[in-house]
C-alpha positions as CSV (number, residue, x, y, z in Angstrom):
1,M,17.9,37.7,31.0
2,K,16.8,37.1,27.4
3,K,19.0,34.9,25.2
4,Q,19.8,36.4,21.8
5,V,22.3,35.1,19.4
6,I,23.2,36.9,16.2
7,V,25.3,35.4,13.4
8,I,26.8,38.0,11.0
9,M,28.6,36.7,7.9
10,T,30.1,38.0,4.7
11,D,31.0,36.2,1.5
12,T,34.6,35.8,0.1
13,Q,36.3,37.8,2.8
14,R,39.9,36.9,3.3
15,I,41.4,37.0,6.7
16,D,44.0,39.5,5.6
17,M,41.2,41.9,4.5
18,L,40.6,42.9,8.1
19,G,42.6,45.4,10.1
20,C,42.3,43.3,13.3
21,Y,43.9,40.4,11.5
22,G,47.0,42.4,10.6
23,N,46.2,44.5,7.5
24,P,45.9,48.2,8.5
25,D,45.4,49.2,4.9
26,C,42.0,47.6,4.8
27,K,39.5,49.8,6.4
28,T,37.3,47.6,8.7
29,P,36.8,49.7,11.9
30,N,33.6,48.0,12.9
31,L,35.0,44.4,12.7
32,D,38.1,45.7,14.4
33,R,35.9,46.9,17.2
34,L,34.1,43.6,17.4
35,A,37.5,41.9,17.8
36,N,38.5,44.3,20.6
37,E,35.2,43.5,22.4
38,G,35.3,39.8,21.9
39,I,37.4,36.8,21.1
40,R,39.3,36.7,17.8
41,F,40.1,33.2,16.5
42,D,43.3,33.1,14.6
43,S,43.0,29.5,13.3
44,A,39.4,29.2,12.0
45,Y,38.6,27.2,8.9
46,T,35.8,26.7,6.5
47,T,34.6,23.1,5.8
48,Q,34.7,23.7,2.1
49,P,35.9,26.8,0.3
50,V,32.7,27.2,-1.8
51,C,29.6,29.3,-1.0
52,Q,26.9,26.6,-0.5
53,P,29.0,23.9,1.0
54,A,30.5,26.3,3.6
55,R,27.0,27.5,4.5
56,S,25.6,24.0,4.7
57,A,28.0,23.2,7.5
58,I,27.2,26.4,9.4
59,F,23.5,26.1,9.2
60,T,22.9,22.3,9.4
61,G,25.7,21.2,11.7
62,S,26.7,18.5,9.2
63,Y,29.6,18.4,6.8
64,P,28.8,19.1,3.1
65,H,29.2,15.5,2.2
66,S,26.6,14.5,4.9
67,C,23.8,16.8,4.0
68,A,24.0,16.8,0.2
69,G,25.5,20.3,0.2
70,W,28.9,19.5,-1.4
71,S,28.3,21.7,-4.4
72,N,26.6,24.9,-5.4
73,C,23.1,24.6,-6.8
74,M,22.2,21.4,-4.8
75,G,19.1,21.2,-2.6
76,L,19.9,19.8,0.8
77,S,18.6,16.3,1.7
78,D,15.0,16.2,2.7
79,N,15.9,14.7,6.1
80,V,18.3,17.5,7.0
81,Q,17.0,20.1,9.4
82,N,18.5,23.6,9.4
83,I,19.3,25.2,12.7
84,G,16.4,27.7,12.3
85,R,13.9,24.8,12.3
86,R,15.6,23.2,15.3
87,L,15.5,26.4,17.3
88,S,12.0,27.5,16.3
89,D,10.7,24.0,17.3
90,N,12.1,24.8,20.7
91,G,10.4,28.2,21.0
92,I,13.3,30.3,19.8
93,H,12.2,33.0,17.3
94,S,14.5,32.5,14.3
95,A,15.0,35.0,11.4
96,Y,17.4,34.8,8.4
97,I,18.1,38.0,6.4
98,G,20.4,37.9,3.4
99,K,22.1,35.4,1.2
100,W,21.1,31.8,1.8
101,H,22.3,29.6,-1.1
102,L,21.0,26.3,0.3
103,D,17.7,25.8,-1.5
104,G,19.0,24.2,-4.6
105,G,18.1,27.2,-6.7
106,D,20.5,29.4,-8.6
107,Y,22.8,31.9,-7.1
108,F,20.0,34.2,-5.9
109,G,17.8,31.6,-4.3
110,L,14.1,30.9,-4.6
111,G,12.7,33.8,-2.7
112,R,11.0,31.6,-0.1
113,A,11.8,31.4,3.6
114,A,13.6,28.3,4.6
115,D,11.9,26.0,7.0
116,G,11.9,27.4,10.6
117,F,12.8,31.0,9.7
118,D,10.4,33.9,10.1
119,P,8.9,34.5,6.6
120,E,8.3,38.2,7.5
121,Y,12.0,38.9,7.6
122,W,13.3,36.4,5.0
123,Y,15.2,38.3,2.3
124,D,17.3,36.4,-0.1
125,M,18.9,37.8,-3.2
126,R,15.9,36.9,-5.4
127,N,13.7,39.0,-3.1
128,Y,16.0,41.9,-3.6
129,L,16.1,41.6,-7.4
130,E,12.3,41.4,-7.6
131,E,12.2,44.8,-6.0
132,L,14.1,46.3,-8.9
133,T,13.2,47.1,-12.5
134,E,14.8,45.1,-15.2
135,E,17.3,47.9,-15.9
136,E,18.2,48.1,-12.2
137,R,18.7,44.4,-12.0
138,Y,21.1,44.5,-14.9
139,L,23.2,47.4,-13.6
140,S,23.3,45.8,-10.1
141,R,25.2,42.9,-11.6
142,Q,27.8,45.0,-13.6
143,T,31.0,46.1,-11.8
144,E,31.3,49.0,-14.2
145,S,28.1,50.5,-12.8
146,M,30.2,51.9,-10.0
147,E,32.1,54.0,-12.5
148,Q,29.1,54.9,-14.6
149,Y,26.5,55.8,-11.9
150,D,26.4,57.4,-8.5
151,I,25.5,54.3,-6.6
152,K,23.6,55.1,-3.4
153,E,23.8,52.8,-0.4
154,E,20.0,52.5,-0.3
155,F,20.2,50.8,-3.7
156,T,22.4,48.0,-2.6
157,Y,21.5,44.6,-1.3
158,G,23.7,44.9,1.8
159,H,22.1,48.1,2.9
160,R,18.6,46.6,2.6
161,C,19.7,43.6,4.5
162,S,21.0,45.8,7.3
163,N,17.7,47.7,7.4
164,R,15.7,44.5,7.9
165,A,18.1,43.3,10.6
166,I,17.9,46.6,12.5
167,D,14.1,46.5,12.3
168,F,14.1,43.0,13.8
169,I,16.5,43.9,16.5
170,E,14.5,46.9,17.5
171,K,11.1,45.1,17.5
172,H,12.2,41.9,19.2
173,Q,14.5,43.0,21.9
174,D,12.3,41.6,24.7
175,E,12.3,38.0,23.5
176,D,14.7,35.1,22.9
177,Y,15.8,35.0,19.3
178,F,18.3,33.7,16.8
179,L,19.1,36.1,13.9
180,V,21.3,35.6,10.9
181,V,22.5,38.6,8.8
182,S,24.2,37.2,5.7
183,Y,25.8,39.7,3.4
184,D,26.7,38.9,-0.2
185,E,29.5,41.5,-0.1
186,P,32.4,41.6,-0.8
187,H,31.6,38.8,-3.4
188,G,31.7,39.9,-7.0
189,P,30.6,41.4,-9.3
190,F,30.9,44.2,-6.7
191,L,28.5,47.1,-6.0
192,C,29.0,49.8,-3.4
193,P,29.0,53.6,-3.3
194,R,32.0,55.5,-4.7
195,E,33.3,56.7,-1.3
196,F,34.2,53.1,-0.3
197,W,36.0,51.9,-3.4
198,S,37.6,55.3,-4.4
199,Q,39.9,55.1,-1.2
200,Y,41.6,52.1,-2.8
201,E,42.0,53.7,-6.3
202,D,45.8,53.5,-6.2
203,Y,46.3,50.9,-3.6
204,E,48.3,47.8,-4.5
205,F,47.5,44.6,-2.5
206,P,50.7,43.3,-0.9
207,K,52.5,40.8,-3.2
208,K,53.0,37.5,-1.4
209,E,56.0,35.2,-2.0
210,N,53.6,32.3,-2.9
211,M,52.4,34.3,-5.9
212,L,55.7,33.1,-7.4
213,D,55.1,29.5,-6.6
214,T,56.2,27.4,-9.6
215,L,53.7,24.6,-8.7
216,E,56.4,22.1,-9.6
217,D,55.6,19.9,-6.6
218,K,51.9,20.6,-6.5
219,P,48.9,18.6,-7.7
220,E,48.3,18.5,-11.5
221,H,44.9,20.1,-11.2
222,H,46.4,23.2,-9.6
223,R,48.6,23.7,-12.7
224,I,45.6,23.2,-15.0
225,W,43.6,25.6,-12.9
226,A,46.3,28.2,-13.1
227,G,46.1,28.2,-16.9
228,D,46.9,31.5,-18.4
229,G,47.5,32.9,-14.9
230,Y,50.5,30.7,-14.4
231,M,53.3,32.8,-12.8
232,A,51.3,36.0,-13.6
233,A,52.9,37.7,-10.7
234,S,56.4,37.2,-12.2
235,K,55.6,39.4,-15.1
236,A,57.0,42.9,-15.1
237,D,53.6,44.6,-15.6
238,F,51.8,42.7,-12.9
239,S,50.1,44.6,-10.1
240,L,47.2,43.6,-7.9
241,K,44.8,46.5,-7.4
242,P,41.4,45.1,-6.4
243,K,39.8,48.4,-5.6
244,Y,36.2,47.2,-6.1
245,Y,36.8,44.1,-4.0
246,L,38.4,46.0,-1.2
247,G,35.8,48.8,-1.5
248,C,33.0,46.3,-1.1
249,N,34.9,44.8,1.8
250,S,34.9,48.2,3.6
251,F,31.2,48.7,2.6
252,A,30.3,45.4,4.2
253,D,32.1,46.6,7.4
254,Y,30.1,49.8,7.3
255,E,26.8,47.9,7.1
256,I,27.9,45.5,9.9
257,G,28.6,48.6,12.0
258,R,25.0,49.8,11.5
259,V,23.8,46.5,12.8
260,M,26.2,46.5,15.7
261,N,25.0,49.9,16.7
262,A,21.4,48.7,16.8
263,I,22.5,45.7,18.9
264,D,24.3,48.0,21.4
265,Q,21.3,50.2,21.7
266,C,18.7,47.4,22.1
267,T,20.3,44.2,23.4
268,K,23.8,44.7,24.7
269,D,24.0,41.2,26.1
270,A,23.5,39.5,22.7
271,I,26.1,37.0,21.6
272,I,27.5,38.0,18.2
273,I,29.2,35.3,16.0
274,Y,30.9,36.7,12.9
275,T,32.6,34.8,10.1
276,S,32.9,34.6,6.3
277,D,32.3,31.5,4.1
278,H,35.7,31.4,2.4
279,G,38.4,33.6,0.8
280,D,39.8,34.2,-2.6
281,M,43.2,33.1,-4.0
282,L,44.1,36.5,-5.5
283,Y,47.0,34.9,-7.6
284,S,48.6,33.1,-4.7
285,H,50.0,29.9,-6.2
286,S,49.0,31.4,-9.6
287,L,45.4,30.8,-8.8
288,T,42.3,33.0,-8.7
289,A,38.9,32.8,-7.1
290,K,38.3,29.5,-5.1
291,G,38.1,25.9,-5.9
292,P,39.6,22.4,-5.2
293,A,42.5,23.5,-3.1
294,M,43.1,23.8,0.7
295,Y,45.5,26.7,0.6
296,E,45.2,29.2,3.5
297,E,44.0,32.0,1.2
298,I,40.6,30.3,0.8
299,T,40.2,28.0,3.8
300,H,41.5,30.1,6.6
301,I,38.6,32.5,7.5
302,P,38.0,35.3,10.0
303,F,36.0,34.3,13.1
304,I,35.1,36.5,16.0
305,V,32.7,35.9,18.9
306,R,31.5,38.7,21.2
307,G,29.9,38.0,24.6
308,F,32.7,36.4,26.5
309,D,36.2,37.7,27.1
310,K,37.2,41.0,25.6
311,G,40.2,41.5,23.4
312,K,41.2,37.9,23.7
313,V,43.0,36.0,20.9
314,D,42.3,32.2,20.6
315,P,45.1,30.3,18.7
316,H,43.4,26.9,18.6
317,P,41.9,25.4,15.4
318,V,38.2,25.8,15.1
319,S,35.8,25.2,12.2
320,H,32.4,26.3,10.8
321,I,31.2,22.8,11.9
322,N,31.4,24.0,15.5
323,I,28.9,26.9,15.0
324,A,25.6,25.0,15.0
325,P,26.3,23.0,18.2
326,T,27.6,26.1,19.9
327,V,24.4,27.9,19.1
328,M,22.3,25.0,20.5
329,E,24.3,25.0,23.7
330,L,24.0,28.8,24.0
331,F,20.2,28.3,24.1
332,D,20.6,25.5,26.7
333,L,19.4,23.0,24.2
334,P,20.9,19.5,23.7
335,V,23.2,19.1,20.8
336,P,21.6,16.7,18.3
337,K,23.4,13.4,17.7
338,V,23.4,14.0,14.0
339,F,25.6,17.1,14.4
340,E,29.2,16.4,13.4
341,G,31.1,19.0,15.3
342,Q,31.5,19.9,18.9
343,S,30.3,23.0,20.7
344,L,32.9,25.7,21.3
345,L,31.1,27.0,24.5
346,K,33.7,25.4,26.8
347,E,36.5,27.0,24.8
348,L,34.8,30.3,24.8
349,K,34.5,30.3,28.5
350,T,37.9,28.7,29.5
351,G,40.1,28.9,26.5
352,E,40.6,25.1,26.5
353,R,41.1,23.6,23.1
354,V,38.1,21.6,21.7
355,N,39.3,20.4,18.3
356,P,42.3,18.1,18.0
357,Y,41.9,18.5,14.3
358,V,39.7,20.5,11.9
359,F,38.6,18.9,8.6
360,M,38.0,20.3,5.1
361,E,36.8,18.9,1.9
362,F,35.9,19.5,-1.7
363,G,33.4,17.8,-4.0
364,R,32.5,20.0,-6.9
365,Y,32.2,23.7,-7.4
366,E,28.7,23.6,-8.9
367,V,26.4,21.0,-10.5
368,D,24.5,23.2,-13.0
369,H,27.5,24.6,-14.8
370,D,30.7,23.3,-16.3
371,G,34.1,24.7,-15.3
372,F,36.1,24.9,-12.1
373,G,37.7,21.5,-12.8
374,G,34.5,19.4,-12.6
375,Y,34.5,16.7,-9.9
376,Q,37.6,17.0,-7.7
377,P,37.2,14.9,-4.5
378,V,39.5,16.3,-1.8
379,R,39.7,15.6,2.0
380,A,42.1,17.5,4.3
381,T,42.9,18.0,8.0
382,F,44.8,20.6,10.0
383,D,46.1,20.1,13.6
384,G,47.3,23.6,14.3
385,R,50.7,23.1,12.6
386,Y,50.5,20.4,9.9
387,K,48.0,20.3,7.0
388,L,47.5,17.1,5.0
389,V,45.5,17.2,1.8
390,I,44.4,14.1,-0.1
391,N,43.6,14.9,-3.7
392,L,42.0,11.6,-4.8
393,M,42.4,12.2,-8.5
394,T,45.8,13.8,-8.6
395,S,48.6,13.9,-5.9
396,D,48.6,14.8,-2.3
397,E,50.1,17.6,-0.1
398,L,51.6,18.1,3.3
399,Y,52.6,21.5,4.7
400,D,54.2,22.6,7.9
401,L,52.6,26.0,8.5
402,E,54.9,26.8,11.4
403,T,57.9,26.9,9.1
404,D,56.2,27.4,5.8
405,P,53.1,29.6,6.4
406,Q,52.7,30.3,2.6
407,E,52.6,26.6,1.7
408,L,55.4,26.8,-0.8
409,H,57.0,23.4,0.1
410,N,55.0,20.3,-0.3
411,L,56.4,17.7,2.1
412,I,54.3,14.7,1.1
413,N,57.3,12.7,-0.1
414,N,59.7,13.8,2.6
415,V,60.3,10.8,4.8
416,E,61.3,13.0,7.8
417,Y,57.6,13.7,8.2
418,D,56.3,10.2,7.9
419,D,55.0,10.0,11.5
420,N,52.9,13.2,11.0
421,K,51.7,12.0,7.6
422,V,50.5,8.7,9.1
423,R,48.8,10.4,12.1
424,L,47.0,12.9,9.9
425,H,46.0,10.3,7.4
426,Q,44.4,8.2,10.1
427,A,42.6,11.2,11.4
428,I,41.1,11.8,7.9
429,L,40.1,8.2,7.5
430,D,38.4,8.1,10.9
431,Y,36.6,11.4,10.2
432,M,35.3,9.9,6.9
433,S,34.2,6.8,8.7
434,E,32.5,8.5,11.6
435,T,30.6,11.0,9.5
436,R,29.3,8.4,7.0
437,D,31.1,10.1,4.2
438,P,29.4,8.7,1.1
439,F,32.6,8.9,-0.9
440,R,34.7,6.8,1.5
441,G,36.5,3.7,0.3
442,Y,39.9,2.0,0.1
443,Y,41.3,4.5,-2.5
444,W,41.6,7.1,0.3
445,E,43.6,4.7,2.4
446,N,46.0,3.2,-0.2
447,R,48.1,6.3,-0.9
448,P,51.7,6.0,-2.4
449,W,53.3,7.6,0.7
450,N,51.3,5.5,3.2
451,P,49.9,2.3,1.5
452,I,47.1,0.8,3.7
453,T,45.9,-2.4,2.0
454,E,44.1,-3.9,5.0
455,Y,40.7,-2.6,3.8
456,K,41.4,-2.9,0.1
457,T,38.4,-5.3,-0.2
458,W,35.0,-5.0,-1.7
459,D,33.4,-4.6,1.7
460,N,36.0,-2.1,2.9
461,R,35.7,-1.8,6.7
462,L,32.6,-4.0,7.0
463,M,30.9,-1.2,9.0
464,T,27.3,0.0,9.2
465,R,26.5,3.6,10.1
466,Q,22.8,4.5,10.6
467,R,21.5,8.0,11.1
468,E,20.4,9.2,14.5
469,N,18.0,12.2,13.9
470,E,15.4,11.2,16.3
471,E,14.1,14.7,17.0
472,Y,12.5,14.4,13.6
473,E,12.5,10.8,12.6
474,P,11.7,7.4,14.2
475,R,14.7,5.5,15.4
476,Q,16.1,3.5,12.5
477,L,15.6,-0.2,12.3
478,D,18.3,-2.9,11.9
479,Y,18.3,-4.6,8.5
480,G,18.9,-8.1,9.9
481,T,16.3,-8.0,12.6
482,G,13.7,-5.4,11.8
483,L,14.2,-4.1,15.4
484,E,15.3,-0.7,16.5
485,I,19.0,-0.2,16.4
486,T,20.8,-0.3,19.7
487,Q,24.1,1.0,18.3
488,A,24.2,3.3,15.3
489,V,27.8,2.5,14.3
490,R,28.7,-1.2,14.3
491,K,30.1,-4.1,12.4
492,K,27.8,-5.5,9.7
493,G,25.7,-8.2,11.2
494,E,26.6,-7.4,14.7
495,S,23.1,-6.6,16.0
496,E,21.4,-9.7,14.5
497,A,24.1,-11.9,15.8
498,K,23.6,-10.6,19.3
499,F,19.8,-11.0,19.0
500,A,20.1,-14.6,17.7
501,K,22.5,-15.5,20.6
502,K,20.1,-14.0,23.1
503,K,17.2,-16.0,21.7
504,S,19.1,-19.2,21.9
């Protein structure tokens, strides 16, 4: 039997914008069907709620801080291999269709296939724009075009991505392959046919209690971010009617349905992995868009896998960092040592929890443009109930999502939660150490609510962590001996001391 894995993803799709996640007003029949035919994960999280960083984890298997993907508009490190390269080097035909956002170019990309992916099918947003006239390019970037023109589905980027995906599925059904279909929708500035957005003409998105969050016990940068939108939902004339956003959400679902139909006709045994990169605040906590916060609205993402149990709901925390190792294992390939997450294959087959914690972070929104708060280093973890957020430059947060799912009450200074704070804090520090986080240091440890001064020294933990990427690089050498390392993570000077003792 051929092994075929298809990743379908959207951009800026909140978990409560899907019917299968509890909002029947949002029309997503195809994703609802996917959930009924697969496993719906109810506690899935992005690694960073920004386009490029989220994608860097999905397609390299490394956290954004490890692969130089911690901001938009940054090229990945030269020694980082994407999963397409790893699979194609093992004989798996790999194709990527849609938004990429990992080549260091602007929002639209460079128009060139990433290493390892079939150039015949590569189709990033620059490729799409280059098919259009200058006038068409402009109107494709204006939301008001939907009111002014009769936009046809054939004109949209999403429809053309689906066409290419369907062509690939039909032509390559007799071979092993890995296919990614990456939609820009429902990301703004929004473009879809009238029939999709007009159904939300008078629809008001449910007002959440946390839209009235006063932010009194929240980090300072959240209040600065709120700006003129502070307590907007408390105003008498406030209403949230994102008809274009929700219209593009339903349009993305329609296009996904087209691809799903082709899969069902050509390769029914294919594994489908669906997710979105992040969500949108939509005035929760007086905030809009996404940025340096770890609130559920932007970090908690939809995640569905078809090909195992049908109609199952998995409650355990999972992360985008789990996707790349899962794909490798699905193709019976060893998981590279450089990957920083675990495969979910065991959990998919047995339901047994894989992640004791999931980790999230923030570095910067984008490097080419000002705004969005500039550099805002954040590290966070979630254990399935408690979420700890360390905001290095402001103040920290702790939430109990079981009793406070809308994250209204910051418990960071509540001594009744000290045990959980210390446990989660240690988990973050260990994760930063194990993943060679370049921003690690004593300042993450010495927090007012849990002062750890043991490592408040110039050498910090006195550890060395060398990279093990031996599928593509020679094994690294020890600084003190010039010999191949025997242990990648070790105390400084440990290897040369052992060698000297052996020689004597």
